[in-house]
DRENFI-431114 format. One line per field, with one value per residue (C-alpha): residue in three letters; x, y, z. Coordinates in steps of 0.25 Angstrom, whole numbers, m for minus. Layout:
BEGIN
res = [Ala, ...]
x = [X, ...]
y = [Y, ...]
z = [Z, ...]
***
This chain:
BEGIN
res = [Met, Gln, Leu, Gln, Ser, Ile, Arg, Arg, Phe, Val, Trp, Gly, Asp, Ile, Pro, Ser, Ser, Lys, Val, Glu, Arg, Arg, Leu, Leu, Leu, Lys, Ile, Asp, Trp, Phe, Ile, Leu, Ser, Tyr, Cys, Cys, Leu, Met, Tyr, Phe, Val, Asn, Tyr, Leu, Asp, Arg, Ala, Asn, Val, Asn, Asn, Ala, Tyr, Val, Ser, Gly, Met, Lys, Gln, Glu, Leu, Asn, Met, Gln, Gly, Asn, Asp, Phe, Asn, Lys, Ile, Asn, Thr, Val, Phe, Thr, Cys, Gly, Tyr, Ile, Val, Gly, Met, Ile, Pro, Asn, Asn, Leu, Met, Leu, Gln, Val, Val, Ser, Pro, Arg, Ile, Trp, Phe, Pro, Leu, Met, Gln, Ile, Val, Trp, Gly, Val, Leu, Thr, Phe, Cys, Thr, Ser, Ala, Val, His, Asn, Val, Glu, Gln, Ile, Tyr, Ala, Ile, Arg, Phe, Phe, Gln, Gly, Met, Ala, Glu, Ala, Ser, Thr, Phe, Val, Gly, Thr, His, Tyr, Ile, Leu, Gly, Ser, Trp, Tyr, Lys, Pro, Gly, Glu, Leu, Gly, Lys, Arg, Ser, Gly, Ile, Phe, Thr, Ser, Ser, Gly, Leu, Ala, Gly, Thr, Leu, Phe, Ser, Gly, Leu, Leu, Gln, Ala, Ala, Val, Tyr, Gln, Asn, Leu, Gly, Gly, Val, Ala, His, Lys, Ser, Gly, Trp, Arg, Trp, Leu, Phe, Ile, Ile, Asp, Gly, Val, Ile, Thr, Leu, Pro, Ile, Ala, Ile, Tyr, Gly, Phe, Leu, Val, Phe, Pro, Asp, Val, Pro, Asn, Ser, Thr, Arg, Ala, Phe, Tyr, Leu, Thr, Gln, Glu, Glu, Arg, Glu, Leu, Ala, Tyr, Lys, Arg, Leu, Glu, Ser, Asp, Thr, Ala, Gln, His, Lys, Leu, Ser, Trp, Asp, Leu, Phe, Lys, Arg, Val, Leu, Gly, Lys, Trp, Arg, Trp, Tyr, Ala, Cys, Ser, Leu, Leu, Phe, Ala, Ile, Ser, Gly, Glu, Val, Glu, Ser, Phe, Gly, Ser, Asn, Asn, Leu, Met, Gly, Gln, Trp, Leu, Ser, Ala, Ile, Gly, Gly, Tyr, Thr, Val, Glu, Gln, Val, Asp, Tyr, Tyr, Pro, Ser, Gly, Val, Thr, Ala, Phe, Gly, Ile, Val, Ser, Thr, Leu, Val, Cys, Ala, Thr, Trp, Thr, Asp, Tyr, Thr, Arg, Ala, Arg, Trp, Pro, Val, Leu, Val, Trp, Met, Cys, Phe, Ser, Cys, Thr, Val, Ala, Ala, Ile, Cys, Ile, Leu, Val, Trp, Ser, Ser, Pro, Ile, Gly, Leu, Lys, Phe, Phe, Ala, Tyr, Tyr, Phe, Ala, Gly, Ala, Ala, Tyr, Ser, Gly, Gln, Ala, Thr, Thr, Phe, Ala, Trp, Ala, Asn, Gln, Ile, Cys, Ala, Asp, Asp, His, Gln, Glu, Arg, Ala, Ile, Val, Leu, Ala, Ser, Met, Asn, Met, Trp, Asn, Asn, Ala, Val, Asn, Ala, Trp, Trp, Pro, Leu, Leu, Phe, Tyr, Pro, Ala, Thr, Asp, Ala, Pro, Arg, Phe, Arg, Lys, Gly, Met, Ile, Ala, Met, Ile, Cys, Thr, Cys, Val, Ala, Thr, Leu, Gly, Val, Thr, Trp, Leu, Val, Trp, Tyr, Leu, Glu, Arg, Arg, Glu, His, Arg, Val, Thr, Arg, Lys, Glu, Lys, Pro, Asp, Lys, Glu, Arg, Asp, Gly, Ser, Met, Glu, Glu, Thr, Lys, Ser, Tyr, Val, Gly]
x = [110, 111, 104, 94, 90, 90, 81, 73, 69, 67, 60, 55, 57, 65, 57, 62, 59, 66, 51, 46, 56, 50, 36, 39, 46, 36, 26, 32, 33, 19, 12, 19, 21, 7, 3, 11, 7, m7, m8, 4, m8, m18, m11, m6, m22, m25, m13, m17, m28, m22, m13, m22, m29, m17, m12, m26, m39, m42, m42, m49, m58, m62, m61, m65, m63, m62, m64, m50, m53, m67, m60, m51, m64, m72, m59, m58, m72, m71, m59, m65, m78, m69, m59, m64, m71, m58, m51, m63, m61, m47, m53, m63, m57, m41, m34, m25, m39, m44, m32, m30, m47, m47, m34, m42, m53, m47, m38, m49, m55, m42, m42, m57, m51, m44, m56, m66, m72, m75, m71, m85, m80, m68, m76, m84, m70, m61, m72, m72, m57, m56, m63, m56, m44, m46, m41, m27, m22, m30, m30, m14, m11, m19, m14, 0, m3, m8, 3, 17, 20, 18, 35, 33, 21, 25, 34, 27, 12, 24, 29, 13, 8, 23, 17, 5, 11, 20, 9, 5, 22, 19, 7, 14, 24, 15, 5, 16, 22, 7, 3, 17, 16, 3, m6, m15, m12, m24, m31, m29, m25, m12, m20, m30, m18, m14, m26, m24, m9, m14, m24, m14, m4, m15, m20, m10, m6, m19, m17, m3, m10, m20, m9, 1, m6, m4, m18, m16, m7, m18, m25, m13, m10, m1, 10, 21, 20, 22, 16, 25, 25, 10, 10, 20, 12, 1, 8, 15, 5, m6, m4, m7, m20, m35, m42, m58, m68, m73, m85, m93, m86, m72, m79, m81, m68, m62, m73, m68, m55, m46, m40, m49, m52, m38, m31, m42, m42, m27, m28, m39, m31, m18, m21, m23, m9, m7, m16, m3, m1, m15, m21, m8, m8, 7, 2, m11, m1, 6, m4, m11, 2, 7, 18, 22, 19, 8, 21, 25, 14, 12, 28, 31, 19, 26, 37, 27, 23, 38, 41, 30, 35, 49, 42, 33, 43, 53, 43, 36, 49, 53, 38, 41, 55, 49, 34, 30, 20, 17, 29, 25, 14, 20, 30, 18, 12, 25, 28, 14, 13, 26, 20, 8, 13, 24, 11, 3, 14, 9, 22, 32, 41, 36, 49, 43, 28, 35, 43, 29, 22, 33, 35, 21, 22, 26, 11, 11, 21, 8, 1, 9, 13, m3, m7, 5, 0, m14, m11, m2, m12, m24, m13, m21, m34, m34, m48, m46, m34, m43, m53, m44, m35, m45, m53, m41, m38, m56, m55, m44, m50, m64, m55, m48, m61, m63, m52, m45, m58, m56, m43, m37, m45, m39, m45, m33, m22, m12, m10, m21, m20, m33, m25, m12, m18, m28, m12, m8, m20, m21, m5, m10, m21, m13, m3, m14, m21, m6, m4, m19, m15, m2, m8, m20, m11, 0, m12, m16, m3, m3, m16, m13, 1, m7, m17, m8, m1, m16, m20, m8, m9, m23, m21, m9, m18, m29, m19, m14, m29, m32, m16, m21, m35]
y = [24, 28, 14, 15, 28, 22, 9, 20, 27, 16, 6, 16, 17, 7, m2, 0, m14, m28, m34, m23, m23, m38, m36, m22, m33, m44, m34, m28, m41, m46, m34, m28, m40, m45, m31, m27, m40, m39, m22, m28, m36, m25, m16, m27, m30, m14, m13, m26, m18, m6, m16, m25, m14, m10, m25, m29, m28, m17, m23, m36, m30, m19, m8, 4, 21, 20, 6, 5, 17, 11, m3, 7, 15, 1, m3, 9, 9, m4, 0, 12, 4, m6, 2, 5, m7, m15, m5, m7, m24, m21, m18, m31, m41, m44, m38, m53, m58, m44, m41, m57, m56, m44, m49, m63, m56, m45, m58, m66, m52, m51, m67, m61, m49, m59, m65, m52, m50, m35, m23, m23, m38, m29, m18, m27, m36, m22, m15, m28, m28, m14, m17, m29, m22, m10, m19, m17, m4, 5, m9, m11, 4, 2, m11, m3, 9, m4, m9, 0, 16, 28, 27, 12, 14, 24, 15, 1, 9, 11, m2, m8, 3, 0, m14, m10, m1, m15, m20, m13, m11, m27, m26, m18, m29, m42, m38, m34, m48, m54, m48, m53, m70, m71, m64, m74, m88, m95, m85, m75, m61, m55, m46, m55, m64, m52, m53, m66, m67, m54, m63, m75, m65, m59, m72, m77, m65, m64, m80, m71, m62, m71, m78, m66, m51, m48, m40, m28, m28, m28, m42, m47, m63, m63, m77, m68, m59, m63, m57, m46, m41, m39, m31, m22, m21, m16, m8, 2, 8, 6, 16, 27, 22, 23, 10, 9, m1, 0, 7, 18, 28, 27, 34, 46, 44, 45, 55, 63, 67, 73, 61, 52, 65, 68, 57, 50, 64, 64, 50, 52, 62, 58, 44, 49, 53, 39, 42, 38, 25, 19, 22, 16, 31, 27, 14, 21, 31, 21, 12, 26, 29, 18, 13, 4, m11, m17, m23, m8, m1, m12, m10, 5, 9, 1, 11, 21, 11, 9, 23, 24, 11, 18, 33, 25, 19, 29, 39, 30, 27, 42, 46, 35, 40, 54, 53, 65, 59, 70, 73, 60, 64, 78, 68, 62, 74, 79, 66, 65, 79, 79, 67, 74, 84, 77, 68, 80, 88, 76, 81, 76, 66, 51, 48, 58, 53, 40, 48, 54, 43, 36, 47, 47, 34, 43, 44, 31, 34, 42, 31, 24, 39, 44, 29, 30, 45, 41, 29, 36, 49, 39, 29, 31, 25, 12, 13, 28, 23, 13, 20, 31, 25, 17, 32, 36, 26, 26, 40, 38, 26, 36, 46, 36, 30, 43, 48, 41, 40, 56, 58, 47, 40, 30, 37, 50, 42, 44, 59, 56, 73, 75, 65, 71, 84, 78, 72, 85, 91, 78, 79, 95, 89, 79, 89, 97, 86, 81, 94, 93, 78, 83, 96, 88, 77, 89, 96, 81, 78, 93, 90, 75, 81, 93, 85, 72, 81, 86, 72, 67, 78, 76, 60, 64, 74, 62, 51, 62, 64, 50, 47, 59, 54]
z = [125, 110, 106, 118, 109, 95, 103, 108, 94, 86, 96, 107, 121, 128, 137, 152, 155, 151, 151, 143, 132, 131, 131, 118, 111, 112, 109, 96, 90, 94, 93, 81, 73, 72, 70, 60, 53, 54, 48, 38, 32, 36, 25, 15, 14, 11, 3, m6, m11, m16, m23, m29, m34, m43, m45, m52, m43, m50, m62, m58, m50, m62, m50, m55, m50, m35, m34, m25, m18, m13, m9, 2, 6, 10, 15, 24, 29, 34, 42, 47, 52, 59, 66, 79, 81, 79, 88, 98, 98, 104, 116, 116, 108, 109, 99, 100, 92, 85, 75, 70, 69, 61, 53, 48, 44, 35, 30, 27, 20, 12, 6, 1, m8, m16, m19, m26, m38, m38, m27, m22, m15, m10, m5, 4, 10, 11, 20, 31, 28, 33, 45, 50, 45, 55, 65, 62, 61, 74, 82, 82, 85, 98, 102, 98, 109, 119, 119, 116, 124, 114, 113, 108, 99, 87, 82, 82, 76, 64, 63, 64, 52, 45, 45, 38, 27, 24, 22, 13, 7, 4, m2, m14, m14, m13, m24, m34, m29, m30, m43, m48, m44, m40, m51, m57, m49, m45, m53, m44, m47, m40, m32, m26, m22, m14, m5, m3, 2, 10, 17, 19, 25, 34, 42, 49, 53, 61, 67, 73, 79, 86, 92, 96, 97, 112, 111, 122, 136, 145, 137, 132, 134, 124, 126, 124, 134, 148, 161, 165, 150, 150, 162, 156, 143, 150, 160, 153, 142, 152, 165, 157, 151, 155, 156, 151, 147, 133, 135, 127, 135, 126, 115, 124, 129, 114, 109, 121, 120, 107, 104, 97, 88, 84, 82, 73, 65, 64, 58, 49, 42, 43, 38, 25, 21, 19, 7, m2, 2, 7, m5, m14, m23, m27, m32, m42, m44, m51, m56, m64, m69, m76, m79, m68, m66, m55, m47, m47, m44, m31, m27, m28, m20, m9, m6, 0, 10, 13, 15, 25, 33, 33, 38, 47, 55, 56, 61, 72, 77, 77, 83, 96, 99, 99, 101, 92, 83, 74, 66, 58, 53, 49, 42, 35, 30, 26, 18, 11, 9, 0, m8, m10, m17, m24, m30, m33, m42, m54, m65, m52, m57, m55, m45, m34, m35, m31, m19, m16, m13, m8, 2, 7, 12, 25, 28, 33, 46, 50, 54, 64, 73, 72, 79, 86, 92, 94, 102, 112, 113, 115, 126, 139, 135, 126, 120, 116, 111, 103, 97, 92, 85, 78, 76, 68, 59, 56, 53, 45, 37, 37, 29, 22, 17, 6, 6, m5, m13, m13, m14, m20, m28, m38, m51, m45, m48, m50, m47, m34, m35, m24, m15, m15, m11, m1, 4, 8, 14, 21, 26, 30, 38, 44, 52, 58, 64, 68, 75, 82, 87, 94, 100, 107, 112, 118, 123, 130, 136, 142, 149, 154, 161, 166, 171, 176, 187, 195, 193, 200, 211, 213, 216, 226, 234, 233, 239, 249, 253, 255, 262, 272, 275]
***
C-alpha cells in the first residue's frame, strides 16, 4: 500500500487496467522523448545567443548599447506573430508533420547565424526564427493536454519545461567547451561554431519526430499503438469534451468566457518573473564586474538553470499529487522577491549575490504549473484550449518585447536597480492575478456542479415522458 502511495505521488494516478498502463508507458516514451528533445534544442538556440554575446560576438560584430536587447526583442516579435497561427495549424496539419517542419526551418536559420557579418543580419534571422520556434512551447502543451489526465499532466509539463532549461544549462557548458577547443578552427570564432553545432543537433531530432510522433488521440496512426490502445487514448479524456468544427464561432466562444482573459493575464505578468534567467542577468553581472574568465562567465550562470530544473520537477510532482496549482506561483514569487532584495542591497557580499541569482532559478517552476493549470481549466474544449494556451504565451512575449529594454538594458549591468524594483512589483502583481484565476475557477466549478443535477433531472423527465407516450 505504501509503495502504491509513493508511486502515485511520483508518477500520478495508477492506471486502472493493464492496457492503460501499457498505453501510458508508450506515450510517455514517444511523446516526451520527442517533445523534450525538440524543446531542448529550441532553448539551446535561445541561450546560445546569450552565451555568444559574452563570448566574443559583441566585439566581433561591433555591437553597441542595447543591440543585445534588440536581438531578443526582434526574436520575441517573430515569436508573437507565429504563436496563434502555429497552434491553429495543429488543428489542420498533422502535428507529426508540422512540428518537425518548423524544427527544420529554425535549424537552417541557426546555421545561417554562424555566417553573419553584422548585427542587422542577426535581427532578420532571429525574427523568422522566432516565428518557427513559436510552434514548440504552446503546441506541446496543447498535445500534452490532449493525451494526459489532470492528475498526470503537471509532472509531464514539468519534465517538458525542464528539457528547455536543460538546453539553457547545456548551452553554457557547450559554449565554454567550444571556446576552448574550436575557437579559431577553420578561421571561425568559437561563438560561430556554437551555432553550427546547434544546427547539427537540431536536424536529426526533426527526422525522429517525423518517424515516431503520434499526433493526437482522435487521429493517431502510430505504428506502436494497437487499435485497443488508440480507442482507449481517445475515450479516457473525451467523455466531457465538447466537439466543434473549426469556424469563426471559435472566437465568440473564447472571448465570451473568463478563461482567455484571466489565463492570458496570469502568464503575461508571471512570465516576467523569469527575467533573471531569460536575460542572463548573472552572466552580464559577472562580465561587467570583471575578474572572471570567459569560461567562468559561461559556466557560473548554469547554477540558476540547475536550481530551476530541480524546483520545476519537485513542484510539478507536488501539484499533480495535491491537484493545487496556485502554491507553486506563491513559492516562485517569494523566491524572486528575496533574490531581488539581496541584489538591490549592493553592499551585500558577492557570495550573497551568487545565492540570490541561483535562488531566483525558482522562477522557472511557475511556467509548467501555469500551463498545466490552463490545460486543466479548458479541458472541455480542445479548440478553446489551443487558443488560450497560445494567447498566454503570446501576451507574455508581447510584454517581453519591451520589458527587458525598459528594465534590464545591458547598459544597466551590473546593478540592474530598475530591474530589481520591477521584479518585486511583478511578484506582487502575480500573486494578485493568481488569486483571481483561483477564484474564477472555483466559481465556475460551483456553477457547473449546480447545473449538472438540473440537466440530469431534466433528461430523466424527458425519458419518462417519452416512455409514457
